[in-house]
VEXDREN-2710 file (C-alpha; in Angstrom, 1 decimal):
% VEXDREN-2710
k/r/px/py/pz
1/MET/-4.7/-6.5/10.7
2/ILE/-0.9/-6.8/10.7
3/GLY/0.3/-6.8/7.1
4/ILE/3.4/-6.8/5.1
5/GLU/4.3/-5.5/1.7
6/LEU/6.5/-7.6/-0.6
7/THR/8.0/-5.9/-3.6
8/PRO/8.4/-8.3/-6.7
9/GLU/11.7/-6.8/-7.6
10/ARG/13.0/-10.3/-7.0
11/PRO/11.8/-13.5/-8.7
12/VAL/8.3/-14.5/-7.9
13/SER/9.5/-17.8/-6.4
14/ARG/11.4/-15.7/-3.9
15/ILE/8.4/-13.5/-3.2
16/ALA/6.3/-16.6/-2.6
17/GLU/8.9/-17.9/-0.2
18/LEU/8.8/-14.7/1.7
19/GLY/5.0/-14.7/1.7
20/GLU/5.0/-18.1/3.4
21/HIS/7.7/-16.9/5.8
22/ALA/5.4/-13.9/6.6
23/GLU/2.4/-16.1/7.4
24/SER/4.5/-18.3/9.7
25/ASN/5.8/-15.1/11.5
26/GLY/2.3/-13.9/12.4
27/PHE/1.3/-11.6/9.6
28/ASP/-2.3/-12.0/8.5
29/ALA/-2.1/-9.9/5.2
30/VAL/0.4/-9.8/2.4
31/PHE/0.4/-7.0/-0.2
32/SER/2.5/-7.1/-3.4
33/SER/3.5/-3.6/-4.7
34/CYS/2.5/-2.7/-8.2
35/HIS/5.1/-1.1/-10.5
36/TYR/5.4/-1.9/-14.2
37/ASN/9.2/-2.2/-14.0
38/ASN/9.0/-5.1/-11.5
39/ARG/7.4/-8.5/-11.8
40/ASP/3.7/-8.8/-12.1
41/PRO/2.1/-8.5/-8.6
42/PHE/-0.8/-10.8/-9.4
43/VAL/1.6/-13.6/-10.5
44/ALA/3.5/-13.1/-7.2
45/LEU/0.3/-13.1/-5.2
46/ASP/-0.9/-16.3/-6.9
47/ARG/2.3/-18.0/-6.0
48/ILE/2.0/-16.9/-2.4
49/ALA/-1.6/-18.2/-2.4
50/THR/-0.3/-21.7/-3.2
51/ARG/2.1/-21.7/-0.3
52/THR/-0.1/-20.2/2.4
53/ASP/-3.4/-21.1/4.1
54/ASP/-4.9/-18.2/5.8
55/VAL/-3.1/-14.9/5.0
56/ARG/-5.1/-12.3/3.1
57/LEU/-3.6/-11.3/-0.3
58/GLY/-3.9/-8.2/-2.4
59/PRO/-2.2/-5.6/-4.7
60/GLY/-0.6/-2.8/-2.7
61/ILE/-1.6/-0.8/-4.5
62/ALA/-3.0/-1.3/-8.1
63/ASN/-3.8/1.8/-10.1
64/PRO/-6.8/2.2/-12.5
65/TYR/-4.8/3.9/-15.3
66/GLU/-2.4/1.4/-16.8
67/THR/-5.0/-1.3/-16.5
68/HIS/-8.7/-0.8/-17.5
69/PRO/-10.8/-0.9/-14.2
70/VAL/-12.9/-3.8/-15.4
71/THR/-9.9/-5.8/-16.3
72/LEU/-8.4/-4.9/-12.9
73/ALA/-11.6/-6.1/-11.2
74/SER/-11.3/-9.4/-13.1
75/ARG/-7.7/-9.9/-11.9
76/VAL/-8.7/-9.3/-8.2
77/ALA/-11.6/-11.7/-8.6
78/SER/-9.3/-14.3/-10.1
79/LEU/-7.0/-13.8/-7.1
80/ASP/-9.9/-14.4/-4.8
81/GLU/-10.8/-17.6/-6.6
82/ALA/-7.1/-18.8/-6.6
83/SER/-6.8/-18.1/-2.9
84/ASP/-10.2/-19.5/-1.8
85/GLY/-11.6/-16.2/-0.9
86/ARG/-8.6/-14.4/0.6
87/ALA/-8.3/-11.4/-1.7
88/ILE/-8.1/-7.8/-0.7
89/PHE/-8.5/-5.1/-3.4
90/GLY/-5.9/-2.5/-2.8
91/ILE/-6.6/0.4/-5.1
92/GLY/-5.2/3.9/-5.5
93/PRO/-4.1/6.6/-8.0
94/GLY/-0.5/5.4/-8.2
95/ASP/2.7/7.3/-8.4
96/ARG/2.2/10.3/-10.7
97/SER/5.7/10.1/-12.3
98/THR/5.3/6.4/-13.1
99/ILE/1.9/6.9/-14.6
100/GLU/3.1/9.7/-16.8
101/ASN/6.1/7.6/-17.9
102/LEU/3.6/5.3/-19.5
103/GLY/1.9/8.1/-21.3
104/PHE/-1.2/8.3/-19.1
105/GLU/-2.7/11.5/-17.7
106/HIS/-3.0/11.3/-13.9
107/ASP/-6.3/13.3/-14.0
108/ARG/-9.4/13.2/-11.8
109/ALA/-7.6/10.7/-9.6
110/LEU/-10.2/10.7/-6.8
111/ARG/-13.1/10.1/-9.1
112/ARG/-11.2/7.5/-11.1
113/VAL/-10.4/5.5/-7.9
114/LEU/-14.0/5.7/-6.5
115/GLU/-15.6/4.7/-9.8
116/THR/-13.2/1.8/-10.2
117/PHE/-14.0/0.1/-6.9
118/LYS/-17.7/0.9/-7.1
119/VAL/-17.8/-0.8/-10.5
120/ALA/-15.7/-3.6/-9.2
121/GLN/-18.1/-4.2/-6.3
122/ASP/-20.9/-4.6/-8.8
123/LEU/-18.9/-7.0/-10.9
124/PHE/-17.9/-9.0/-7.9
125/ALA/-21.7/-9.3/-7.0
126/GLY/-22.4/-10.8/-10.4
127/GLU/-23.9/-7.8/-12.0
128/ARG/-23.4/-6.5/-15.6
129/VAL/-22.2/-3.0/-15.8
130/ASP/-22.7/0.0/-18.0
131/HIS/-20.5/2.9/-17.1
132/ASP/-19.7/6.3/-18.6
133/GLY/-17.4/8.4/-16.4
134/THR/-13.6/8.6/-16.1
135/PHE/-13.7/5.3/-18.0
136/GLU/-16.2/3.5/-20.2
137/ALA/-17.8/0.0/-19.9
138/ALA/-20.7/-1.3/-21.9
139/ASP/-22.5/-4.4/-20.7
140/ALA/-19.4/-5.6/-18.9
141/GLY/-19.5/-8.6/-16.6
142/LEU/-17.4/-11.5/-15.3
143/ASN/-18.0/-15.0/-16.6
144/PHE/-17.1/-16.6/-13.3
145/GLY/-18.3/-16.4/-9.7
146/VAL/-16.3/-14.8/-6.9
147/PRO/-15.9/-16.9/-3.8
148/SER/-16.2/-14.1/-1.3
149/GLU/-19.5/-12.4/-0.7
150/THR/-17.5/-9.2/-0.6
151/ILE/-13.9/-8.5/-1.3
152/PRO/-12.6/-5.8/1.1
153/VAL/-11.5/-2.6/-0.7
154/TYR/-8.6/-0.7/0.8
155/VAL/-7.8/2.7/-0.8
156/GLY/-4.2/3.8/-0.9
157/GLY/-4.4/7.5/-0.3
158/GLN/-2.4/10.4/1.1
159/GLY/-4.3/13.6/0.2
160/PRO/-7.1/14.9/2.4
161/HIS/-9.8/14.4/-0.1
162/MET/-8.8/10.8/-1.0
163/ILE/-8.6/9.9/2.7
164/ARG/-12.0/11.3/3.4
165/MET/-13.5/9.5/0.4
166/SER/-12.0/6.2/1.5
167/ALA/-13.5/6.7/5.0
168/LYS/-16.9/7.4/3.5
169/HIS/-17.0/4.7/0.8
170/ALA/-14.3/2.0/1.2
171/ASP/-13.6/-0.8/3.8
172/GLY/-10.2/0.6/4.7
173/LEU/-7.4/3.1/4.1
174/LEU/-3.7/2.3/3.4
175/PHE/-2.0/5.5/4.4
176/ASN/1.6/5.8/3.4
177/GLY/2.9/7.2/6.6
178/SER/5.6/6.3/9.2
179/HIS/5.6/9.2/11.6
180/PRO/3.1/10.0/14.3
181/LYS/2.8/13.6/13.0
182/ASP/1.5/12.4/9.7
183/MET/-0.7/9.7/11.3
184/ALA/-2.3/12.3/13.6
185/TRP/-3.1/14.5/10.6
186/ALA/-4.5/11.5/8.6
187/ALA/-6.6/10.4/11.5
188/GLU/-8.3/13.9/11.5
189/GLN/-9.2/13.4/7.8
190/VAL/-10.5/9.9/8.5
191/GLU/-12.8/11.2/11.2
192/LYS/-14.2/13.8/8.8
193/GLY/-14.9/11.1/6.2
194/LEU/-16.5/8.7/8.8
195/GLY/-18.9/11.5/9.7
196/GLU/-20.4/11.1/6.3
197/ARG/-20.2/7.2/6.2
198/PRO/-23.6/5.5/5.9
199/GLU/-24.2/3.1/8.8
200/GLU/-24.9/0.1/6.6
201/ARG/-21.3/0.2/5.3
202/GLY/-20.1/-1.2/8.6
203/GLY/-16.7/-0.7/10.2
204/PHE/-13.6/1.0/8.7
205/ASP/-10.0/0.1/9.1
206/PHE/-7.4/2.9/9.1
207/ALA/-4.1/1.2/8.3
208/ALA/-0.6/2.7/8.5
209/TYR/1.2/1.5/5.3
210/ALA/4.6/2.3/6.8
211/SER/8.0/2.0/5.3
212/VAL/10.0/-0.2/7.7
213/SER/13.6/-1.2/7.8
214/VAL/14.7/-3.4/10.6
215/SER/17.9/-5.1/11.4
216/SER/20.1/-6.0/14.4
217/ASP/22.5/-3.4/12.7
218/ALA/20.8/0.0/13.1
219/GLU/23.1/1.7/10.5
220/ALA/22.5/-1.0/7.9
221/ALA/18.8/-0.7/8.5
222/ARG/18.9/3.1/7.8
223/GLU/21.1/2.6/4.7
224/ALA/18.6/0.1/3.3
225/ALA/15.9/2.7/3.8
226/ARG/17.3/5.1/1.3
227/PRO/15.6/3.8/-1.9
228/PRO/12.0/3.9/-0.7
229/VAL/12.5/7.1/1.2
230/ALA/13.8/8.8/-2.0
231/PHE/10.5/7.9/-3.7
232/ILE/8.4/9.0/-0.8
233/ALA/10.2/12.3/-0.4
234/ALA/10.0/13.0/-4.1
235/GLY/6.2/12.5/-4.1
236/ALA/5.5/14.2/-0.8
237/ALA/3.3/17.3/-0.9
238/PRO/4.9/20.6/0.2
239/PRO/2.8/20.7/3.5
240/VAL/4.2/17.2/4.4
241/LEU/7.8/18.3/3.7
242/ASP/7.2/21.5/5.8
243/ARG/5.7/19.4/8.7
244/HIS/9.1/17.6/9.0
245/ASP/11.3/20.7/8.2
246/ILE/12.5/19.0/5.0
247/ASP/14.0/21.3/2.3
248/ARG/11.6/21.4/-0.7
249/GLU/14.4/21.9/-3.2
250/THR/16.2/18.8/-2.1
251/ALA/13.1/16.7/-2.4
252/GLU/12.4/18.2/-5.9
253/THR/16.0/17.4/-6.9
254/ILE/15.5/13.8/-5.8
255/GLY/12.3/13.6/-7.9
256/GLU/14.2/14.9/-10.9
257/HIS/16.9/12.3/-10.5
258/ILE/14.2/9.6/-10.3
259/SER/12.4/10.8/-13.4
260/ALA/15.7/10.8/-15.3
261/GLY/16.5/7.3/-14.2
262/GLY/19.4/8.5/-11.9
263/PHE/18.4/6.3/-9.0
264/GLU/21.8/6.2/-7.3
265/ALA/22.0/10.0/-7.3
266/ALA/18.5/10.1/-5.9
267/PHE/19.3/7.7/-3.1
268/ASP/22.5/9.5/-2.2
269/ALA/20.6/12.8/-1.8
270/VAL/18.3/11.3/0.9
271/THR/19.0/13.0/4.2
272/GLY/18.8/11.6/7.7
273/LYS/15.9/13.9/8.4
274/MET/14.0/12.3/5.5
275/ILE/14.7/8.8/6.8
276/ASP/13.4/9.8/10.2
277/ALA/10.2/11.3/8.7
278/PHE/9.4/8.7/6.0
279/CYS/10.7/5.3/7.4
280/ILE/10.7/3.4/10.7
281/ALA/14.3/2.3/10.6
282/GLY/16.6/0.7/13.1
283/THR/16.9/-2.2/15.6
284/PRO/13.8/-4.1/16.7
285/GLU/13.8/-1.9/19.9
286/ASP/13.9/1.3/17.8
287/VAL/11.2/0.0/15.5
288/GLU/9.0/-1.1/18.4
289/GLY/8.8/2.4/19.9
290/ARG/8.1/4.0/16.5
291/ILE/5.3/1.5/15.7
292/ASP/3.7/2.2/19.1
293/GLY/3.6/5.9/18.2
294/VAL/2.0/5.2/14.9
295/LEU/-0.6/2.9/16.4
296/GLU/-1.8/5.6/18.7
297/HIS/-3.6/6.9/15.7
298/ALA/-4.1/3.9/13.3
299/ASP/-6.2/0.7/13.7
300/SER/-3.8/-1.5/11.7
301/PHE/-0.3/-1.7/10.5
302/VAL/1.3/-2.8/7.2
303/ALA/5.1/-3.1/7.2
304/GLY/6.2/-1.8/3.8
305/SER/9.4/-1.8/1.8
306/PRO/12.4/-2.0/2.2
307/LEU/11.8/-4.1/5.4
308/GLY/15.6/-4.4/5.9
309/PRO/19.0/-5.3/4.5
310/ASP/18.3/-9.0/5.0
311/LEU/14.7/-9.8/4.1
312/ASP/14.5/-13.1/5.9
313/GLU/15.7/-11.5/9.1
314/ALA/13.6/-8.5/8.6
315/VAL/10.4/-10.5/8.2
316/ARG/11.2/-12.4/11.3
317/LEU/12.1/-9.3/13.3
318/ALA/9.1/-7.3/12.1
319/GLY/6.8/-10.2/13.0
320/SER/8.3/-10.5/16.5
321/VAL/7.6/-6.8/17.0
322/LEU/4.1/-6.8/15.6
323/ARG/2.7/-10.1/16.9
324/PRO/2.2/-8.9/20.4
325/ARG/0.2/-6.0/19.0
326/THR/-2.3/-8.3/17.2
327/ASP/-4.9/-7.7/19.8
328/ARG/-4.6/-4.0/19.4
329/VAL/-4.8/-3.7/15.6
END
């Protein structure tokens, strides 16, 4: 799979246009990021579905806190119907600070994610569900059929336990990593999970969900990378920061700015070392070499936000770099 993430911070008509552009430039999966302060990702994905023919579509990634897991399953099933069976269920615990901003406790994240997609799989299969765990459901079911026999489940995970769980139970992993050091570590966790994977579950796709910023102007590409890198750095676990020799206090300060709504201050505090660690940024030639390093460890590649200072150019350039790698991923 070669995929792309489109963030609905722009009107959904523009996101649909970019989704069509992505398909014509060789991408075979489009994910729409899920943040309450942007447009609704499922509306954006539906608009993309009407303008495309073959590209797979899914939330990247939905969380099972702000939306009840059964309702979330219904939305994914509706997307599968609207796209004639092209849905992917991207599911993960979500950003802790965003969840807490909405008044939800970010508790038992691994169990919540696992229970959510297991219940969803039963619902997709036409079963009625009773569930009493991290959430409750009583005789819940969908009143419509799902076109796909199975909707692929990709877990968005970064911690070792979430990664291992996804390798054991899901169809794929969307690992938010852009650097070979992080990908090598994640690959080790994937292997541990695959060691416990039942044979009947079939193959597993380890996808790098990497922040990419590409432009013919290398400096402009790096500047465009500041916003997503700020969020990644703020949420990075201390061992990840240490792996890249990034000052923990600086990352913590960025997180404090973000929580307080001081986004410009957060972006200004991003260092060059952070951009190198948490984004693949630069010219197509720069990006090509970095992607090759990531694909030494991963099976697939999803080009994530910000993509670049000029989105149309970025989709075209990213596609030109990734298309020749289609046979590899």
